[in-house]
N, C-alpha and C positions, 0 to 999 in steps of 0.2 A: 712244335719243339722241333729244333734242327739238330741233325746229327752232326758230330764232330768230324772235320775233314779227314779224309782216309790218306792225303798225301800232304806232305809239307815242302815248301819251296825253301832250297838250302843254297840257292846260288843263281845269280844271272850271269849269264856269257854275254860280255860286252862288246868283244871284237877278238879278230884273230890278231897274233903277236907272231911276228916272223914268218918264215916260209916252210917250216918243218911240221905244221899243224898244231902249234901251241896256240892256246886261247887265254885271254884274260877273263878271270872270274871274280865276281864281287860276290864275297861269301854273305849269306844271309842267315848264318846258322852259327850259334855259340859252341857248337860240337867241333873241337878242332880235329877230329880224325875222319870228317866227312869227305876230305879231299887228300887224304892220305893214299900212297900206293896200293892198288888192288881193291880200293873202295868203291863200291858200284852207287850211282845216281841214275835218274831216268830223265829223258827229254820228255817232258809232257806229265799228266797225271795217270800213267798207266805203265805198267810193265812191259810194254811192247819195245820200247826203244831205250834199252840199258847201255850206259857209258861206264866203262871199267876206267879208273884213273891209273896211268902208267907213271906220271911224276907230277910233282907239283912245287912251286916255291912261291915265298912271298915276294911282292913287289909292289912299293908302293901304296900299301892300305888295300892291296887286292891280292889275288894268286894268279901265278902262271900255271896253267895245268896243260897237260898232254893227256888225252884220252887214246885208248888204244883202239885202232882202225881209224883214226883221223890223223893222216899221214902228211899232209900239206895244206897248204895255204886256202886252196879251193874248198876244201873239206871244212877247215876251220872258218871259213867266212860264212859258211851254210848255218852255221850254229850261233851266230852273230844275233843278239837280242832274246836268245831263247833262255827260259827259266829251267834249273834242273831240281829234280823232287827226290824225295825218298819217302818210302811208306811211313805213316804217322807212327806205327806200331815199332819203328825202329829209334823212336826217340828214347832217350834215357830219363829216367825219372828226375824231375827237378827238385832243387834243394828243398827241406822241408819249408812249408807254409809258401812255397812258390808255384807259379804254374806257367807251362809254355804257352804261348800265344794260341797255338792251334788248338789247344784243350780247351780255351775259352770261346773261341770263335762259335756262334750259334747257341750260346748259352742265353737263356732269358733273363733280361737285367730288370728287376722290379725294386720299388722302394719297400721300406720296412712296413709300410700300410698297404701294399699289394698293389700299388699302380705300377703298370707295365711301361717300361720304354721301348720294348720290342727286344729282337735278339742283338746281341754283341756282334759287330760287323767287322771291327778292325781293332788292332791294338796299335798305338802309335807311342814309339820310344821317342821320349825327350830327356834332356840333360837332367830336369829336375826328378820327373817320375814318369812312368806310363800313364798314357790317357786312353781310355777306352770308349770306344764310338759304338753307341748303341742306337738302335732305331729301325724305321722301315720306310722305304720311299723317299720323299725329301725331308722328312722329319728325323731329326737326329740329336742326340743328347750326347756330350762328352762328359764323360766320368773321370776324372783323377784318380788313379789307382793307389790309393791312401789307405793305411790301416784305420785311420779315423773314419773315413768314408765308407768303406767296403766293410759291410757287416759280416757277410758269409759267401763261400762260394762252394757250392755242391756239384761236382762235376758229374756224380752218377744222376741227379735229378735234371742235370743241366740248367742250373739257376742260380743266378748271382743276386744277392740282396744289398741294397745300398741305402745309406740315409740319405732323406731327403732334405737337401740343402736349399733353402730359399735363394734365389737369383742363379742357382747352379742347375738345379732339377726342376726347375717350375716349368709348368707346361707353356 
């Protein structure tokens, strides 16, 4: 059984913007306060490299962010391509009956009959609905996250039970 992740990626720094240390960030979080002034995020999945937001502003589907201590283009260029994280413990509770993707990753996915598809490896967000990717190695099963298909989610037991739909979940 896989443990839930301890860190959550909340953004990806795509590039430097301008010459005063501002960076373009693609937000990966639905929590709007993640990039508000004085918010803290981390480079990498540890608390060794904290970044404190000095300011942020929206710009064409992304955010332009200034971090404390990143004061010029050279320093900003060094951040390009990096993901920024927060501890999973800092996530607010999701709405009733919903789950954050990081809570589901690693849960064992099984059918009502007990056939295992392996751990849930990814959550793909689509226009229609989320799709859960389960499996190990080269074997993967795509499970639409629909109320008619998902029987139960037990985060404490790290187990997701789904209906066995011929053609969709067949081996």
